[in-house]
C-alpha positions, 0 to 999 in steps of 0.5 A: 861246205855242207849247206844248211837245210831248213828242214833240219832246223830244230823243231821241224816235224816231217809229219804234217797234216798235208802229208797225212791226208795225201800219203797216209793210209785210209785209217790215218785219213779217216782219223781226220773225221774220227780223231784218235782212230789212227793212234788206237789202231797203231798201239796208242790206245789211251792217247787215241781215246783222249783225242776221241774224247776231246772231239766228242766233247767239242761236238757236244758243246757245239750241238748244245751251245756252240751253234746257237752262240754262232747264230746269235752272234750274227744277229746279237739278239732281237727280243726285248725284255717285256714288262707284264702286270700281274693282277693277282699279285699286284706286281710287275713281272719281267720276261727274259730278253736278249742281252747283246753283250752276253751274246757277243761274248759267247759268240767270240768265245765259241769262235776262239774255242773252235780255233783251239779245237782246230789246233787240237785236230791238227795235232791229232792228225799229225800224231796218227800219221807219225804213229803210222810211219813209225810202225811201218819203219819198224821203229818204237811207237810211244805208249801212254807211259812213254808220252808221260815220261816225255812230258817230264823230260824233253817236252817239259816246256809244253807241260809248263806252258799249259797254265800260262797259255790258258790264262793268256787265252782267257784273260788277254786274247778273249777280252781283246777279241771281244773289244775289237768286235765291240768297235763294229757295233752301236753299243752305247747310250746313244739311242738306248743301245745298252741292252740290245745293239747291232752290227754297224760295220765301219761306221764308228771308225768313219765317225772318228776319222771325220774331222768335220764332226765333233767326235772326229775333231776331238779325236784328232786333237787328243791324238796330236796332244797324246803324241806331243805329250809322249815325246816330251814326257819321255825325252825330257825325263831322259835328258834331265835324268842324264844331266843329273846322272852326269853331274853327280857322277863327276869325279869332282862332285862330293857327297854323291850319295847325298845328292842321289838321296835328295833326288831319289827321295821323291820316288819313295812317296807313292806317285798318286799322293805326290800328284794329288798334293801338287794338284791341290797346291796349284789350284787357284786358291792353292798354296802356290798362288797364295804364296805368290799373292803374299809376295806381291808377284801377282795381284791380290785377286789374281791367280796363275791358270795352272789348270784353267788355261789349256797351254798352262795346263799342258806345260804344267803336267809336263813339268810335274811329270819331269819332277816325278819321272827324273828320279827313275831315269837317274837311277837307271843311268847312274848304274849304266855310267858306272859300268862304262869301261874306264879304258875307253875314256883313257884312250879318248883322252890320249887321242886328244878328245875333249869332254864334248867329243867324249860324251857324244862318242862314248857316253851317249852311244853307250847309254842309248845302246843299253837304254833303248828297251827302257825308252820304248817302255817309257814311251809306251807307258807315257802314251797310256799314262793315266795316273799323271793326267787324270790325278793332276788335271782330270783332262781339264780344262774343257774349252768346248762344251760339246766335246767329250774330252778336255785339253789335257786328255790323252787317248787313255783318259778320253777312253775312260771318260767315253766308257765309264762316264758317257757309256759310249762303249763302241767309240771307246773300243775304236779308241782302244784299237787305235791306241794299240796301233799307235803303241805298236807302230811307235815301239816298232819304229824305235826298235828299228831305229835302234837296230839300224844304229847297232848295225851301223857300228854303235855300241 
């Protein structure tokens, strides 16, 4: 049997930068300094000129702006804005000072541009080495027209991927790198570091993990509640949605369409409208408490502490989230139940399996197999479920006045308060990084569990 050679795998290129530098001619090696030189001398004039133009543009940018951006990235600026009285015009004039936010952004953008330029340098060097090898072998070396035709044929995917990669780089990678860098500064309202701030290393992380401090104790409290909320919000919706789907899809259930309509009706109303209505109804003088007083179930001057007691508030948001989220789970699982092959149930019935055994051996494994991506997405969404918490309780109640978070605040709502309300941007960046790590670990754990389940013989 012919052994598989990894070098024959699709996408493998025998023309590498290391081989170009070790085995290439002097012209190819010189192409590492003068991009496009090897292409121009091997019959690819326009392609070589494009590589050279890209190199010159990068060098011009670095001389004109880039080196200054990198130098200022180290210091983040030190010149403060000055206020000078203009005696002639009787007004204050303000001199231009450094803005650390812009310096940080420009510095990160310059590094990212350098990474892209390095990737382009590798491509240019490999292209020069490829042209040299093809010419030595007497094979055809593509001209500019051939490369254009290739972009519209076998390399069309590269042409189509350019716009999305540009926007991903500018709108996702750059802001993410900027936020990560911000976590290592003292950019906050504390000590008036909103205009000029400095690098502080891991001080923000140390402060957040210090459980003896107010900030640290708040973080651990919010983190525990976030995980509890994500687990309950995910699996309560899934379990109740599953039960409803099973009940409605029973053969003995009549008017299935009517019952589905009743439960799905709540999803037709915008979620923020439903949440705001529920928040109003559950206030101390809201409709629910007023009704309970009129029925004599509570004292005339009493009210149930839906959002004023920490335990009540947490249970309340979980219950309301069930009401909001179950319709979506119901619709998902209804379609899955209707696609389970009926032969499986008939075979189980012939083997003498009862309803419980059939459920745990056929129905549940099939649903878990199909809905694993849905569960991962739901868990991720619940960790970042800003709407339900912020619109219902606003993170309240606040039991510790020195804390920046309430009893129902999640990491995402606490992050919003830290940045928008408190202007603690450095701590907010740290919380954002930790939230991303938690989401990644949770998604990876769920994926691995589902993968091992499939390998053990699940559906």
